[in-house]
N, C-alpha and C positions, 0 to 999 in steps of 0.2 A: 586586508589590502584593497584599496579602492581601484575599480576598473576604469580604464580610459574609455572615452566614447567609441573609439575604434574597436576596442575589445568587446564592449557591449554589443556593437553592431555585428561583430563576427559571431558572437554567441546567439544573437537573435536569428541570424541567417542559418546557423547550425540547427537551431530549434525548428525553424520552418522546414528545413530539409528533412529532419527527423520525422516530423508529423506527416509530411507528404509521402516520403518513400518507405518509412517503416510502419506507419500506423494507418493512414488512409488507404494506402495501397494494399494493405492486408485485410481491409474490410471493416475497420472501425468507423461507424457512422454517426455516433452520438455527438452532435455539434458542441455540446457543453464540455464533453470530455476532450475533444480536439482543441477547443479554446483554452481550457485549463492547461493542457500540455504545451500549447504555444506560449502561454504566459509564465509558467513557473520556471525559474532559472535553475535547471538541473545541475549545472556546473558548480553551483554554490554548495551542493550536498555531497560533493566528493573532495578528496584532498587536492590541494593545489597542484601537486605533481601529476594528477590524473585528469585535470580539467580539459585538456585537449582531446580526451577520449570520452568526455561526459555524454555526448550525444550519439555515441556509437551504438550499434545494434547488438549489445551484449551487456551482461551484468558487470559490476566492478566491485572490488573489495573495499570495505569501509572500516575494517578493524574487528577484533573479537571473533574472527572467523565468519563474519557476516558479509552480506553483499547488498548493493543497490540493484534492484531488479532491472532487467532489460526493458527499455521503454515500451515495447510492444506488449509485454506481459502486464505491465502497469495499466496500459490502456484496456486490455482485454478484461482484467479483473474489475477495473473501475466501471467500465460500460455494463458489465454483468450485474452490478448493484442497482442499476436503473435509478440513479439519483435525480431528483427533481428540484431540490433546494431546501426542503423543509425537514430533512431527516436528521436524526441523531444516529451517528455511525460509530461503531466500535472498531478500532484497528488493533489487531494483535500483532505486535512486532513493529515498533516505531522505526527501528533501523536508522537509516540516514536522515529520515524525516521527509524525503521526497514524496513518497506516496501520501504521507500525512498532509502535505501542502496541496496536492491534487484534490484530496478529499475535502479539505477546508475551503477550496474554491467552489465546491459543488454541493456541499451539505450545510445544514444549519449549525451543527456542532459535531466536533470529532473528539472522541475519547480514545486516547492511544496508550497502549501498555508496552513497555520494553523491559526485557530481563537484565540487560547490561546498563549499569549506571553511566558508564563513560559515553555510550552511544546516546542515551536518553538526554544527558546534559548538553551534548554537542548539538543534537537535533533541535532541542528546545531553544537554544541560543540562536540558531539560524532562523528558525520559524518566527521567533519573537522579533528578530531584527528585520524580517521581511514584512512585519506588521500584522501577522495573523493573531486575531483575538478570540477565535472560536474553537480553541483546542484546549482540552484538559489532558494532563500528562500523569502517568502512573508508572512506578517501578515495581515489577512483580511478575508473577507467573500468568502469562496471557491465556493459557489453556483453561484457567478458572473463570475467565471473563472479568467483568467489573460489576459485581452484584449490586453494590451500593447505588449505582446510577442507571441500572437496567430498568426497563427493557430498551432494546435498540431496534431501529427500523432496518438497519443493515449492519452486517459484520463482515470484515475482510481480514483474512489471516495470511500473513506474508512469510510463513514458514510452514514446512510440511509436517503433517501429523499422520500417525498410523490409522486414525479414525477421526471423525468429526467429534470434538470434545462435547459431551452431553451438556455441560454448563452453558456452552455457547448457544445450543439449540434452545435451552430453557430461557435464556435471556433475550431471545429474538421475539419480536411481536408477531401476532397473527398476520400473515401476509408478508412478513419480512424476508429479506434475502441474505444469504451467507455465501461467500466465495472463499474456497480453501483448497490448497493442494493436499491430496491424500495419497499415501503409498508407503513404500519402504524408504530406506536412507538413500538409495541410488536412483530411483525413478518414481514419479508420481503422476497423477492426472489432476487437472484442475476441475473441481466440483462446484457446481452452483446448486444451492438448495433453497427452496421456498417453503415456508411454514404454513400449512393448511390444516385446520382442525386439530391443532396441537402436534401434528406429525410433520416431518421434513421430507419433502419430495425432491429428489435430486436428479441432475443431469450432468453428463461429463462434457466439459468444454474442449480440453486438449491436453496432450502430454506435456509435462513440465519437469523442471528439476530445481528444487529449492533447498535451502539449508534446513536443518531440523528444528522443529518446535520442541523445545525442551521444557518439560513440566509434568504436572500430575496426570494430565490427559494427553501428553505428547510422548516424546522419546525420553529415556533416562539420560543422565549426563554421560 
């Protein structure tokens, strides 16, 4: 469905309000992250019936029991990756494709893995229609990473794991960053890790609640 100019303006205004009140106001300072979130049309990544809620301060369902994350959490996780523009980034959990688009605005190349083919195909179609050419897609178990194209400068995991999957640590370059929610099914904390001397040094960012990462190094089905 093509949007009218009036609708485009309304969504642009909603995006500006989202960035000002939900993201800047909560301390996100990275100008590149703010610009990407002003640019990417979040409403295109949710079902038409939910588009009027696309810029709200909450996650939304996208099918297969998955969600599009709250805008603020997308901003927190993206800022923590410290992207400058020349990085190869692995995204575990393509989901709606919204986070993928934000990463594609900020990095050299994005490698994204999704467990559900329905979500992957839908996200891929939206991202290609928006003109992104720096994204590679894979259907599979994201907890295993993507060994064939590793190593990565940064890794973002958009589902909760009981621990940081060892293959992801292995596939991170020296000095690389990983951001992942870790905990049980009901509550987690957002962890940022930096690889130094082959080891991962972590810090806790904030409490979060994500859907489960299902896989060999995630939760069981």
